[in-house]
C-alpha positions as CSV (number, residue, x, y, z in Angstrom):
1,M,-36.9,-37.5,-4.9
2,S,-36.3,-40.5,-7.2
3,N,-32.9,-42.2,-7.7
4,D,-32.8,-40.8,-11.3
5,Q,-33.4,-37.2,-10.0
6,T,-30.7,-37.6,-7.3
7,Q,-28.2,-38.9,-9.9
8,N,-29.0,-35.9,-12.1
9,V,-28.4,-33.4,-9.3
10,Q,-25.2,-35.2,-8.3
11,S,-23.9,-35.2,-11.9
12,F,-24.8,-31.6,-12.6
13,R,-21.8,-29.5,-13.6
14,P,-22.5,-25.7,-13.9
15,N,-21.0,-23.8,-16.8
16,Y,-19.0,-21.2,-14.9
17,F,-18.2,-19.1,-18.0
18,R,-21.9,-18.8,-18.9
19,V,-22.8,-18.0,-15.3
20,W,-20.2,-15.2,-15.2
21,A,-21.3,-13.9,-18.6
22,M,-24.8,-13.6,-17.2
23,F,-23.5,-11.7,-14.2
24,F,-21.6,-9.4,-16.6
25,R,-24.7,-8.8,-18.7
26,N,-26.9,-8.1,-15.6
27,S,-24.3,-5.7,-14.2
28,L,-24.1,-3.8,-17.5
29,I,-27.9,-3.5,-17.6
30,R,-27.9,-2.2,-14.0
31,E,-25.3,0.4,-14.8
32,M,-27.1,1.6,-17.9
33,T,-30.4,1.9,-15.9
34,F,-28.7,4.4,-13.6
35,R,-26.7,6.4,-16.2
36,G,-26.4,9.5,-14.1
37,N,-24.7,7.7,-11.2
38,F,-22.5,5.9,-13.7
39,L,-21.3,9.2,-15.3
40,I,-20.7,10.7,-11.9
41,E,-18.4,7.8,-11.0
42,L,-16.5,8.1,-14.3
43,V,-15.9,11.8,-13.7
44,T,-14.9,11.2,-10.1
45,R,-12.4,8.5,-11.1
46,A,-11.0,10.7,-13.9
47,F,-10.5,13.6,-11.4
48,W,-8.7,11.4,-8.9
49,F,-6.5,10.1,-11.8
50,A,-5.6,13.6,-12.9
51,A,-4.9,14.8,-9.3
52,Q,-2.4,12.0,-8.8
53,L,-0.6,12.9,-12.1
54,V,-0.5,16.6,-11.2
55,L,0.8,15.9,-7.7
56,F,3.8,13.8,-8.8
57,D,4.5,16.0,-11.8
58,L,4.9,18.9,-9.4
59,I,7.2,16.8,-7.2
60,Y,9.4,15.7,-10.1
61,R,9.8,19.3,-11.3
62,H,12.0,19.8,-8.2
63,V,13.9,16.5,-8.2
64,P,15.1,14.4,-11.2
65,T,14.7,11.1,-9.5
66,I,13.3,9.7,-6.2
67,Q,15.5,6.8,-5.2
68,D,16.1,5.2,-8.7
69,W,12.8,6.2,-10.2
70,S,12.7,9.0,-12.8
71,R,9.4,10.8,-13.6
72,E,8.5,8.6,-16.5
73,E,9.4,5.4,-14.7
74,Y,7.4,6.4,-11.7
75,F,4.4,7.0,-13.9
76,G,4.9,3.5,-15.3
77,F,4.8,2.2,-11.7
78,M,1.7,4.3,-11.0
79,A,0.0,2.9,-14.1
80,T,0.8,-0.7,-13.1
81,G,-0.7,-0.1,-9.6
82,M,-3.8,1.5,-11.1
83,L,-4.3,-1.4,-13.5
84,I,-4.2,-3.9,-10.7
85,N,-6.5,-1.8,-8.5
86,A,-8.9,-1.3,-11.4
87,F,-9.3,-5.0,-11.9
88,V,-9.8,-5.7,-8.2
89,E,-12.3,-2.9,-7.8
90,A,-14.2,-3.8,-11.0
91,F,-14.6,-7.5,-10.3
92,F,-14.2,-8.3,-6.7
93,M,-14.5,-5.4,-4.3
94,P,-18.3,-4.8,-4.6
95,N,-18.9,-8.5,-4.2
96,C,-16.7,-9.0,-1.1
97,A,-18.1,-5.8,0.4
98,N,-21.6,-7.3,0.0
99,F,-20.8,-10.5,1.8
100,S,-21.6,-9.2,5.3
101,E,-24.9,-7.8,3.9
102,L,-25.8,-11.3,2.7
103,I,-25.2,-12.7,6.2
104,R,-27.2,-9.8,7.9
105,T,-30.2,-10.2,5.7
106,G,-30.1,-14.0,5.5
107,D,-29.8,-14.1,1.8
108,L,-26.6,-16.2,2.1
109,D,-29.0,-19.1,2.7
110,F,-30.2,-18.9,-0.9
111,V,-26.6,-18.6,-2.2
112,L,-25.7,-21.8,-0.3
113,L,-28.6,-23.7,-1.9
114,K,-27.5,-23.0,-5.5
115,P,-25.6,-25.9,-7.2
116,I,-22.5,-23.9,-7.8
117,D,-19.3,-23.1,-5.9
118,T,-20.3,-20.6,-3.2
119,Q,-17.0,-18.6,-3.3
120,F,-17.4,-18.2,-7.1
121,L,-21.0,-17.0,-6.8
122,I,-20.1,-14.5,-4.1
123,S,-17.0,-13.2,-5.8
124,F,-18.3,-12.6,-9.3
125,Q,-21.9,-11.5,-8.9
126,K,-21.4,-7.9,-9.7
127,V,-19.1,-6.0,-12.1
128,N,-18.3,-2.3,-11.5
129,F,-18.2,-0.8,-15.0
130,A,-17.2,2.6,-13.6
131,M,-13.6,1.2,-13.4
132,V,-13.4,0.9,-17.2
133,N,-12.2,4.4,-17.5
134,Q,-9.4,3.8,-14.9
135,L,-8.3,0.8,-17.0
136,L,-8.2,2.9,-20.1
137,L,-6.5,5.8,-18.4
138,A,-3.9,3.5,-16.7
139,G,-3.2,1.8,-20.0
140,A,-2.7,5.2,-21.7
141,L,-0.4,6.3,-18.9
142,L,1.6,3.1,-19.1
143,W,2.0,3.6,-22.9
144,Y,3.2,7.2,-22.3
145,A,5.7,6.1,-19.6
146,I,7.2,3.4,-21.8
147,A,7.5,5.8,-24.8
148,Q,9.1,8.5,-22.7
149,A,11.5,6.2,-20.9
150,G,12.6,4.8,-24.3
151,V,12.0,1.2,-23.3
152,T,11.6,-1.5,-26.0
153,V,8.9,-3.9,-25.0
154,T,8.9,-7.3,-26.6
155,L,6.0,-9.8,-26.9
156,G,7.6,-11.9,-24.2
157,T,8.1,-9.0,-21.9
158,A,4.5,-8.0,-22.3
159,F,3.3,-11.5,-21.6
160,V,5.4,-11.8,-18.4
161,F,4.1,-8.4,-17.3
162,A,0.5,-9.4,-17.9
163,M,1.1,-12.5,-15.8
164,L,2.6,-10.5,-13.0
165,V,-0.4,-8.1,-13.1
166,A,-2.7,-11.1,-12.8
167,V,-0.6,-12.3,-9.8
168,G,-1.1,-8.9,-8.2
169,V,-4.9,-9.0,-8.8
170,A,-5.1,-12.6,-7.4
171,F,-3.0,-11.5,-4.3
172,F,-5.3,-8.6,-3.5
173,Y,-8.4,-10.7,-4.1
174,S,-7.3,-13.4,-1.8
175,L,-6.6,-10.9,1.0
176,M,-9.9,-9.3,0.4
177,I,-12.0,-12.5,0.4
178,A,-10.3,-13.8,3.5
179,L,-11.2,-10.6,5.3
180,A,-14.8,-10.7,3.9
181,A,-15.2,-14.3,5.3
182,T,-14.8,-13.0,8.9
183,S,-18.2,-11.4,8.5
184,V,-19.6,-14.8,9.6
185,W,-18.2,-14.2,13.1
186,F,-18.2,-10.4,13.3
187,G,-21.4,-9.6,11.4
188,R,-20.3,-6.2,10.1
189,N,-16.6,-6.0,9.3
190,Q,-16.1,-2.4,8.2
191,G,-13.1,-2.1,10.5
192,L,-11.4,-5.0,8.7
193,Y,-12.1,-3.4,5.3
194,D,-10.5,-0.2,6.7
195,F,-7.6,-2.4,7.7
196,W,-7.4,-3.8,4.1
197,F,-7.3,-0.2,2.8
198,Y,-4.6,0.9,5.2
199,I,-2.4,-2.1,4.4
200,T,-2.8,-1.9,0.6
201,I,-2.1,1.9,0.6
202,F,1.6,1.0,1.0
203,A,1.6,-0.5,-2.5
204,R,1.1,3.0,-3.9
205,Y,4.8,3.6,-3.6
206,P,7.8,1.6,-4.8
207,Q,9.7,-0.6,-2.4
208,G,12.8,1.6,-2.3
209,F,10.8,4.6,-1.0
210,Y,10.5,3.0,2.4
211,R,14.2,2.3,2.9
212,Q,15.0,5.6,4.6
213,S,15.0,4.7,8.3
214,F,14.9,1.7,10.6
215,G,11.1,1.8,10.7
216,G,11.0,2.1,6.9
217,E,13.3,-0.9,6.6
218,M,10.9,-2.9,8.8
219,L,8.0,-1.9,6.6
220,W,10.0,-2.8,3.5
221,F,10.9,-6.3,4.8
222,G,7.4,-7.1,6.2
223,F,5.5,-6.0,3.1
224,S,8.1,-7.5,0.7
225,F,8.7,-11.0,2.1
226,I,6.0,-11.7,4.7
227,I,3.0,-10.1,3.1
228,P,4.4,-9.1,-0.3
229,I,2.1,-6.2,-1.0
230,L,5.0,-4.1,-2.3
231,L,6.4,-6.9,-4.6
232,V,3.1,-7.5,-6.5
233,V,3.1,-3.9,-7.8
234,T,6.8,-3.0,-7.9
235,V,8.1,-6.2,-9.5
236,P,5.9,-6.0,-12.7
237,S,6.6,-2.3,-13.2
238,R,10.4,-2.8,-12.8
239,Y,10.4,-5.8,-15.1
240,L,8.4,-3.9,-17.8
241,L,10.7,-0.9,-17.6
242,G,13.9,-2.9,-17.7
243,K,15.0,-1.9,-14.3
244,V,17.1,-4.1,-12.0
245,L,15.0,-6.3,-9.8
246,T,15.7,-5.7,-6.1
247,P,17.1,-7.3,-4.1
248,N,17.6,-9.8,-6.9
249,W,15.8,-11.8,-9.6
250,T,14.2,-14.2,-7.1
251,V,11.4,-11.7,-6.5
252,L,10.0,-12.9,-9.7
253,L,9.3,-16.2,-7.9
254,I,8.5,-14.8,-4.4
255,A,5.4,-12.8,-5.5
256,P,3.7,-15.7,-7.4
257,G,4.6,-18.2,-4.8
258,A,3.3,-16.1,-1.9
259,T,0.1,-15.3,-3.9
260,L,-0.5,-19.1,-4.5
261,I,-0.1,-19.7,-0.8
262,L,-2.5,-16.8,0.1
263,L,-5.1,-18.1,-2.4
264,L,-5.0,-21.5,-0.7
265,I,-5.2,-20.0,2.8
266,S,-8.1,-17.7,1.8
267,R,-10.0,-20.6,0.3
268,R,-9.6,-22.5,3.6
269,V,-10.7,-19.5,5.6
270,F,-13.7,-19.0,3.4
271,N,-14.8,-22.7,3.7
272,W,-14.2,-22.6,7.4
273,S,-16.4,-19.5,7.8
274,L,-19.2,-21.2,5.9
275,S,-18.9,-24.3,8.1
276,N,-19.5,-21.9,11.1
277,Y,-22.4,-20.1,9.5
278,R,-25.7,-20.4,11.2
279,S,-28.7,-20.1,8.8
280,A,-31.0,-17.2,9.3
281,S,-33.8,-19.7,9.8
282,S,-32.0,-21.5,12.6
């Protein structure tokens, strides 16, 4: 390779937005190619959404509130969690889940050869369009909860809420990509994905629900201030609904701060895993 060619390669800067737009387009084409499977996923997601609403509607027919959450407020919390989960499953989960397959088949070699950030390429290659209906349903449920609770939402409140939702998405992504990176050592890491599911399932319920016993207090503290899974869903919903932040307003800083730290850690773990990767040809 000549000096000019070497300089051109070294000075090359990929357009990340154009690359992501291409991934988006290819994913849409793939979904439209298998329309039957796409429609089945839409129906399945809608059924799960309806089942959750019916379950908690039945519960709230017997009690006016659970802790300090009324029926409408809990639906707002549920909608917030669904929004965060929909973004994570739409943009990141299929890609992180495919990381171990890239290692098993040796296709990671070709990914590493491309002149673009490897983590970006692995994280954004596919988009799950079946999650679109969950985004729409969660948005509709959130609108219903706000209207029924009689909450006035200002432009500033909506902006802060959107930022807090983005923090929640970033938190779950960083946790997921760090677990996916362990595939370099373990090959298949299905057990770790099960661990991710079991941990994140706690975020389906507000913080206060766990403060009923000593064990619940331990879960509340651990998942609020060590791995703040509870905060990244509870805080934005409480803020949007105008509820008092618990234990105090500092949780508005704890969740973003912890997410930033976890993003940096996950980046280090991912790069460390790549440095320990052995090519399929070696």
